C-alpha positions in Angstrom: 117.2 -54.7 -70.4 121.0 -55.7 -71.3 119.9 -58.0 -74.3 123.7 -58.4 -74.9 124.5 -59.8 -71.5 121.9 -61.8 -70.0 124.5 -63.5 -67.7 125.3 -60.5 -66.1 121.7 -59.7 -65.4 121.2 -63.1 -63.8 124.7 -62.5 -61.8 123.3 -59.1 -60.4 120.4 -60.9 -58.9 122.0 -63.8 -57.6 122.9 -62.2 -54.2 119.3 -61.8 -53.4 118.5 -65.7 -53.7 118.7 -66.3 -50.1 115.9 -66.3 -47.7 116.0 -64.7 -44.3 114.7 -66.9 -41.5 113.6 -64.0 -39.4 111.6 -62.2 -42.0 110.2 -65.4 -43.3 108.8 -66.2 -39.8 107.6 -62.7 -39.4 105.5 -63.0 -42.6 104.0 -66.0 -41.2 102.9 -64.2 -38.1 101.7 -61.2 -40.0 99.9 -63.2 -42.7 98.5 -66.4 -41.6 97.5 -65.5 -37.9 95.7 -62.2 -39.0 93.7 -64.5 -41.6 92.4 -67.0 -38.9 91.5 -63.7 -36.8 89.5 -62.1 -39.7 87.8 -65.5 -40.6 86.7 -65.7 -36.9 85.4 -62.1 -36.8 83.5 -62.8 -40.1 81.6 -65.6 -38.4 81.0 -63.5 -35.4 79.9 -60.6 -37.5 77.1 -62.8 -38.9 74.8 -61.9 -35.8 75.3 -58.4 -36.5 75.2 -57.8 -40.3 76.0 -59.7 -43.3 77.2 -56.5 -45.0 79.7 -56.3 -42.1 80.5 -60.1 -42.9 81.1 -59.4 -46.5 83.3 -56.4 -45.5 85.6 -58.4 -43.3 85.6 -61.1 -45.9 87.2 -58.8 -48.4 90.1 -58.2 -46.1 90.4 -61.7 -45.3 90.4 -62.6 -49.0 93.3 -60.1 -49.4 95.3 -62.3 -46.6 94.4 -65.4 -48.3 96.1 -64.2 -51.3 99.2 -63.3 -49.4 99.1 -66.7 -47.7 99.2 -68.3 -51.4 102.2 -65.9 -52.2 103.9 -68.0 -49.2 102.9 -71.3 -50.6 104.2 -70.2 -54.1 107.5 -69.3 -52.4 107.7 -72.7 -50.8 107.1 -74.5 -54.2 110.1 -72.6 -55.4 112.1 -73.5 -52.1 112.6 -69.9 -51.7 110.6 -69.3 -48.6 113.2 -71.3 -46.2 116.8 -72.5 -46.9 115.7 -76.1 -45.7 113.8 -77.9 -48.3 111.9 -80.0 -45.7 110.8 -76.7 -44.1 109.3 -75.4 -47.4 107.6 -78.7 -48.1 105.7 -78.7 -44.7 104.8 -74.8 -44.7 103.9 -75.4 -48.3 101.4 -78.4 -47.8 100.0 -76.5 -45.0 99.5 -73.3 -46.8 98.3 -75.5 -49.6 95.5 -76.8 -47.7 94.5 -73.4 -46.8 94.4 -72.2 -50.5 93.2 -75.6 -51.8 96.2 -76.3 -53.8 98.2 -79.6 -53.4 101.9 -78.5 -52.9 103.5 -81.1 -55.3 101.2 -81.2 -58.0 101.2 -77.4 -58.1 105.0 -77.2 -57.8 105.4 -79.4 -60.9 103.0 -77.5 -63.0 104.5 -74.2 -62.1 108.0 -75.1 -62.8 106.9 -76.0 -66.1 105.3 -72.6 -66.4 108.6 -71.0 -65.6 110.7 -73.1 -68.0 108.2 -72.5 -71.0 106.5 -69.1 -70.4 106.3 -67.0 -73.4 107.2 -70.2 -75.6 104.7 -70.3 -78.4 105.8 -74.0 -79.0 105.4 -75.3 -75.3 102.2 -74.2 -74.2 99.6 -75.7 -72.1 101.0 -76.6 -68.7 100.5 -74.1 -65.7 99.4 -71.4 -68.0 96.3 -69.7 -69.5 95.2 -71.1 -72.8 96.1 -68.5 -75.3 95.7 -68.8 -79.1 97.5 -66.9 -81.9 95.5 -65.4 -84.7 96.2 -67.9 -87.2 95.5 -70.7 -84.8 92.0 -69.1 -84.1 91.1 -68.8 -87.8 92.1 -72.4 -88.6 90.3 -73.7 -85.6 87.1 -75.9 -85.9 83.8 -74.0 -85.0 83.4 -75.5 -81.6 87.0 -74.8 -80.5 86.4 -71.3 -81.4 83.2 -71.2 -79.3 85.2 -72.8 -76.4 88.1 -70.5 -76.5 85.6 -67.5 -76.7 83.9 -68.6 -73.6 87.2 -69.4 -71.9 88.4 -65.7 -72.5 85.1 -64.2 -71.4 85.9 -62.3 -68.3 83.0 -63.8 -66.3 83.9 -67.4 -67.1 87.8 -66.6 -66.4 87.4 -64.7 -63.0 84.2 -66.1 -61.7 83.7 -69.6 -63.0 87.3 -70.1 -63.5 88.4 -70.1 -59.6 85.5 -72.7 -58.7 86.7 -74.9 -61.7 90.6 -74.8 -60.6 90.3 -74.8 -56.9 87.1 -77.1 -56.8 87.8 -79.7 -59.4 91.2 -79.8 -61.3 93.4 -79.2 -58.2 91.6 -82.3 -56.6 93.1 -85.0 -59.2 96.5 -86.1 -60.0 98.2 -85.2 -63.1 98.8 -88.2 -65.6 102.3 -89.7 -64.8 102.5 -88.3 -61.3 104.8 -89.9 -59.1 103.9 -91.4 -55.9 105.1 -88.8 -53.6 103.1 -86.3 -55.6 100.0 -88.3 -55.7 100.1 -89.0 -51.9 100.4 -85.2 -51.2 97.3 -84.6 -53.3 95.5 -87.2 -51.5 96.5 -85.7 -48.1 95.6 -82.1 -49.0 92.2 -83.4 -50.3 91.5 -85.4 -47.0 92.7 -82.3 -44.8 90.4 -79.9 -46.7 87.4 -82.4 -46.0 88.1 -82.9 -42.4 88.6 -79.0 -41.8 85.3 -78.3 -43.6 83.5 -81.0 -41.7 84.8 -80.1 -38.5 83.9 -76.3 -39.1 80.4 -77.3 -40.4 79.8 -79.3 -37.3 81.1 -76.5 -34.9 79.4 -73.6 -36.4 76.7 -75.1 -38.7 77.1 -75.4 -42.7 75.0 -72.3 -43.3 77.4 -70.1 -41.3 80.6 -71.7 -42.9 79.3 -71.5 -46.3 78.3 -67.6 -45.7 81.9 -66.8 -44.5 83.8 -69.2 -46.7 82.1 -68.7 -50.0 82.9 -65.1 -50.3 86.5 -65.2 -49.0 86.9 -68.1 -51.6 85.6 -66.4 -54.6 87.2 -62.8 -54.0 90.6 -64.5 -53.5 90.2 -67.0 -56.2 89.1 -64.2 -58.4 92.1 -62.0 -57.5 94.6 -64.9 -57.9 93.5 -65.3 -61.7 93.4 -61.9 -62.3 97.0 -61.4 -60.9 98.2 -64.4 -63.2 96.4 -63.1 -66.1 97.7 -59.4 -65.9 101.2 -60.8 -65.3 101.5 -62.3 -68.9 98.6 -60.6 -70.8 99.5 -57.0 -72.0 99.7 -55.5 -75.1 103.3 -55.9 -75.9 104.0 -59.1 -74.2 106.9 -61.3 -75.6 106.1 -64.6 -77.2 108.5 -66.5 -79.7 108.5 -69.9 -81.1 111.1 -72.1 -79.4 114.0 -71.7 -81.7 114.0 -68.0 -81.0 112.9 -68.1 -77.3 115.1 -66.8 -74.9 114.7 -67.2 -71.1 115.8 -63.8 -70.1 113.9 -62.0 -72.6 110.8 -64.2 -71.6 111.3 -63.2 -68.0 111.6 -59.4 -68.2 109.6 -58.8 -71.4 107.0 -61.7 -71.2 106.2 -60.6 -67.6 104.8 -57.5 -66.4 105.8 -55.0 -63.5 102.3 -54.6 -61.9 102.9 -51.3 -60.0 100.3 -51.4 -57.3 99.4 -49.1 -54.3 101.5 -50.0 -51.3 98.7 -51.8 -49.4 97.8 -53.9 -52.5 101.5 -54.5 -53.1 101.8 -55.8 -49.4 98.7 -58.0 -49.8 99.8 -59.6 -53.0 103.3 -60.5 -51.4 105.1 -58.2 -54.1 104.2 -60.4 -57.0 103.6 -57.5 -59.2 107.3 -57.6 -59.6 106.7 -60.7 -61.8 109.6 -59.8 -64.1 112.1 -60.2 -61.1 110.3 -63.4 -60.1 110.5 -65.2 -63.6 114.1 -64.0 -63.9 115.0 -65.5 -60.5 112.1 -67.8 -58.7 114.7 -68.2 -55.8 114.3 -64.7 -54.9 111.7 -64.7 -51.8 108.8 -62.5 -52.2 110.2 -59.9 -49.6 113.2 -59.2 -51.7 111.4 -58.7 -55.0 111.1 -54.9 -54.8 114.7 -54.5 -53.6 115.9 -56.4 -56.6 114.0 -54.2 -58.9 115.1 -50.9 -57.2 118.6 -52.0 -57.4 119.0 -53.4 -60.7 118.6 -50.8 -63.2 117.9 -53.1 -66.3 115.0 -54.4 -64.4 113.5 -50.8 -64.2 112.9 -50.5 -68.0 110.4 -53.3 -68.4 106.6 -53.2 -69.4 105.1 -51.5 -66.5 101.3 -51.8 -65.6 99.1 -49.8 -63.2 95.5 -50.3 -61.7 94.1 -48.0 -64.3 96.1 -49.4 -67.5 95.6 -53.0 -66.4 91.9 -52.8 -67.2 92.7 -52.5 -70.9 94.2 -56.0 -70.8 90.6 -57.4 -70.5 89.9 -56.9 -74.2 93.0 -58.9 -75.3 92.0 -62.4 -76.5 94.5 -63.4 -79.3 98.2 -63.0 -80.0 99.3 -61.4 -83.2 102.7 -63.2 -84.0 103.2 -60.8 -87.0 103.0 -57.7 -85.0 104.1 -59.3 -81.5 101.2 -58.1 -79.8 97.8 -58.8 -77.9 94.6 -57.9 -79.7 90.9 -58.2 -79.3 88.7 -60.3 -81.3 87.4 -57.0 -82.9 90.7 -57.0 -84.5 89.8 -59.8 -86.9 86.7 -57.9 -88.0 88.6 -54.8 -88.7 91.4 -56.8 -90.4 88.4 -58.7 -92.6 86.9 -55.4 -93.8 90.3 -53.8 -94.6 91.1 -57.0 -96.9 87.6 -56.7 -98.5 88.4 -53.2 -99.1 91.8 -53.7 -100.6 90.3 -56.3 -103.2 87.3 -54.3 -104.2 87.3 -53.2 -107.9 87.8 -49.5 -108.3 84.9 -47.5 -109.8 85.0 -46.7 -113.5 
């Protein structure tokens, strides 16, 4: 990255900050319609084999992740030029993904404005503690943090908690427009579920929807996790924090196989997205390929991303993520350095 001239980098990306109506409409047809078809096929397959149902559900979950990326673009007003069109489609896709449009849009905007800022954590991000914070924390806070960072809790229980509980309530201080959008989203989710249970039976509905919900939710949490949790991720205190450095050094380039890249709406180019949220998802790869400084960023593959599961704490002194085992090694090293030499 050209650290000396961040304005030049932003200027290079600016021409891509315009949506293309034809491309956006095409993405609606090749994403939302196939999801409904796959959901129906999963239901029909119940009479054949539940293993077949699960197989179709995996594919449907991938399309639901892609629907979320469209929703995500709408909250940034980057999917359409018209803000009202973004709001309408964003609300619809928010119902499908269980995310209230205005509520999530607000929290995500805060996330972009404070990402990698150690002094402004807590809204729209994952709970992350530094080594010093963890060592100084009360016992039960340490227990809660260890549970939170446990992969089973984060990627299995986490989606249930986020989609099923926290998204259903308005944040403190939310304006009327945001509150009403949350209420509308909740009501529509209940109505759609009730209609489907009435039409096909609650057992069939759960057999189809639960695996789609769980798989897509886990994938969504994983994508968010890996985009900001890698060994040399950028974090700074507010006085030293820089937006451009936070974008391109605190967000990863998750290099995925083409099929997975398509299903995840190019969100693996997360460094580009954080640099300029107004770039629609279908232009992120183009920006990366045509902007040389953005090609020299933290790159993660499917294989190397798995190592991020061990990262639990941020080491401010060495500017990197470490696991809990690091504390034991550091303690042993400290004891060894203070041991009395033998006479």
